[in-house]
N, C-alpha and C positions, 0 to 999 in steps of 0.2 A: 950810911942809910941808903944811898943811891944804889949801892951794889946789891942790897937786900931786895929792893924793888925790882931791879933788873933780873935778879935770879927768880923772883916770883913770876915775872912776866914770861921768862923762858920756860918755867915749869908749866904755866897755863897753856902756852903755845904748843909745847910738846904733847900735853894731854889732849888738846884739840886736834892736833895732827894725827895722834894715835887713834882717836875716835873716828876721824875721817877715813883713815886707812882701813880700820876694822869694818866700818860700814860699807866701804867699797868692796872689801873682800867678801862680805856676806852677800852682797848683790851679785858679784861675779859667780859665787858658788850657787846662788839661787838660779841664775841664768843657766849655768852648767847642768843643774839637776832638771830644770824645765826642758832643756834640749835633749837630755837623755830620755825623758818621758816621751817627747815627740818622736824620737827615733824608735823607741820600743813600740809605740802604738802603730807605727807603720811597718815594722820589720819582724816583730816576734809572732810566733804561733802560740795561741793560748785559748783556753776555755775558762769562763768565769761566770759567777752568778753575783748579783748585787741587789741592794735594796735602795730605792729612790724615795726620798721623803721631801714633800712640799706641803707645809702646813699640816693639816690632818690627813693628807693623802699619803699613803704608804704603798708602794708598788714593787714587787719582785720582778727581776728580769734575768734572762739567760743571755750570755754574750760570747760569741765565738769570733776569733780572727785568725785567718790563715794566709800564707803566702805560698804560691805554687812555684815550681821549678823555674818559671819564666819571670818571676818577680811580680806576678799579678796578685793583687790583694782581694781577699774575700772576707767580708764582715757580715755577721748575722746577729740581730738583736730581736729578742722575743719577750713580750710581756706574758708573765706567768698567771696573772689573775685577770678577771674580766673577759671582755670579748676577744682578747688575744691579738693586740696590735703587733705587727712584725715589720722589720726593716732589713733589707739586704743591700749591701754595697759590693759592687764589683768594679774595682779601680775608681773611676771618677763618676760612676752612675749609682745613685741611691734610689731604691724602690721602697715605697711605703705601702703596706698592705693593711687596709682598714676594713674589717669584716662588716662594720655597720655603716660605712660610707664609701665614697669612691676611692679606689687605689690609684696611685700615680707614681711616676719616676721623675727625678730631677738630676741635674748635674752638680755633683759635690764630691770633694775628696774625703769626706767624713760623714758619719751618721751623727748629726748634731742634736739629736733628740734629747740626749742627757749631757753629753760632754760638749763644750764649745768647740767650734771649728778650729780655733787657734791652738788647741792642745795638740793637734797633729802637725803643727808648723814650728819653725824655729822661733825662739823668743823675740828675735829682732823684728818680727812682724808687728808686735805690740809694744815694743820697748819705749816708744815715744810717749806712751800714755799709762804704762804700768811699770812698777819696780818689782823685781823678783828677789825676795830676801830669804836666805836660808836661815831658818830659826833654830833648828836643833833636831835631835833624833827622837824616835818614839817607837813603840811596838804596835803594829796594826796587822790584824789577821795572822797573828803569831809570826810576823816577819819584821825584820829591822827596816824601819822606814825613815825617810828624810822629810821633815816638815818644811814646806815653802809657803811663804805668803806673797800673793800678788796684790800690791797696793796701788791704788789710783794715785796718779801724780797730781790730779787737780780736783779731786772730790766730786767729779761729775759722773761717776760710775761706781758700781759696787765692786768689792774686792773678793778674793778667793783665798782659801787655805787649802793646800794640797799636801797629802802624804804619799810619797812615791817609794816603791820598793828599792832599797839601796843596792840590791844585787842586779835587778833587771830593769828598773826604771818605770815599771807600770804603775799607774795611779791606783792606790788602795782606798783612798778616802778623799772626798772633795766636798768643801763647804763653800757656798756663796754667802757673803756677809755684807750688810749694809754699812753705811758710814759710821754707825754707832756700835758696830761689832756684833749686831744681832744676826743670827743664822736665818737666811731666807729659804735656802733649800740645801739638801745634802745627798750625797751618794756614798754608799759604803759597800765594798766588796765583802761577800760572805764566803766565797770560795774562789780559789785561783789555781789553775793547773797549766803550767808551761810545758807544752809538748807539741810535737808536729801534728797538725790537723790532718787526719787521714785523707788519702787521695780519693777515697770513696765519698767522703763528706764534701770535698771540693767539687768533685764530679756532680754530686747531687745538687749543690748550690748552683752550679753553672747551668743546670738543666731547668731551673725554676723559671716558669713563664712569668716574665715581668710585665707590669702594666705600662700603658703608653706614657710618654712624656707629658708633664703637666700642661705645657703650652699647646699640645695637640688636643688634650681634653677640654681645655678652656682657653681658647686663643686670647692673648693679652690685648686689652683695650687701653689706650692711653687715658690718663686722667681727663675728666670733662670739665671740671670746675676751674676757673681762672686762678683761684687762690691756691697757695701751696705753702708748706712750711719753709720759712726763709732762714732758719737757724738750726744748727745741730751741734751738740757738744763736740769739742775737739776730738778728732780721731774717728768719729762715726761717719760712715759713708753710706750713701743711698744705694741699696741693693735692688730695690724694685719699686716701680711707680705704675699703678694700674687702676682701672675702673672695673668694679664688679658688683654683684649683689650679695648681701650677707645671707648665709645659708639658712638660718632660722627665720629671719624676718623678711627677707627679700628686699630689704632697703638698699637702694643704689648708693655706693660709696666710692670715693677716691681713696686708695690705700697706698701709703708710702712706708717702706721697710728700711730701717737703718741698722748698721752693725759696726762694731769696732773689732770684731773677731772673737771677743769673749762674751759680749752682751749684745742684746737686740732690743729694739723698740719699734712699735708701729704707730703711725698717725692715720686716723680715719677722718675724712671730711664728708659731711652730708648736709644737705639743705635743711635748715631748721623749720619747724612748723609753729603754728600759733600757740600750741600747748607745751612747747619746749620749756623745761625748767632751766634755771641758770647754769647749774653744773654740779659735779660731785667729785670727790677724791677718795681713793682707797689706797692704802699701803699694804705691802705684803711681798711675797716672792715676785709678783709682777705688779708694779705700780699701775693704777688706773686713775687718770685725770680727765674730766670732761668739762668743757665750758663753751659758752656761746661767744663767737667772734663775728660781729655784724650779723649777717643772716645765715651763718653756718654753725653747725654743731661740730666741734673739734674734740676728738677723743684720742688720748695718748695712752698706750698700753705697753709695758715692757720692763726690762731690768735696769731701771735708772731711778735715782732718787726723785721724790715728789717735786722738790723745788726745780729740778731740771725739767721734769715733765711739764710743769706749769710754764716755764720759759719757752719750751718747744711749742706748746699750744698758742701762747701769746704771739709767737712769730708768724703765725699764719696770716697772710695779707694778700 
């Protein structure tokens, strides 16, 4: 009888070890595909069009990326509907052109309007807080694609599903999903052409008159309130802390911006008035949570679960 029990224990241990090895292999493959995508976004010449969907909002875009003979990157993004938002990246400078408001430039290695900044970087930059799991193959845009899931290691952030071209590594479809698997926003390529961007196009982009740097247009003021957020989810780092006035209302606020490379959220602090209601919460592509903390109105907006947003707001002291 003892040998039967021992044999069963050995079988169970072998199954568990095999499952661990298989899980490790899928994560290794997931990281490998992610890194191929990052390399493709930095090195390949391509022209693409895609549709961006967030709730009821559906927007078509044109996207061009080129690398000149000196290795300098040129990236162009243009909104095809509405007022015609455009963005131009030349190496580490991104210019945002807003027909209905002020245009400006910032320092960045990617146009993060649609794709997170971390997509252009090695997976090691976010590996402490996400797992990359290679799920399987699929057909997207009539191309063979590899499905990768980016899973939060601590449930304090949203996850992603990516489908990348098996031949070149470019992302063909991207979903941002919450902790319940619900799709918060998505991007789907509708056309992709991999070819050298003409020297005329690169020359034309290099001659575009770019707007001033954002700091020159609106000199940064340090936060004025003594209170500030004292807690952030693991892996989220403070990118910006400044005082300014809200564009529409003119209300003075202290603004704190946090990011983990894939997701962002903002914290706004303003003095509460006598008519201030206690608070509100909304969930969707961007969670919104507002509450009163002592004599302050604290508002958290971003790509984080509602319970995390509440914890961020409650940490303001």
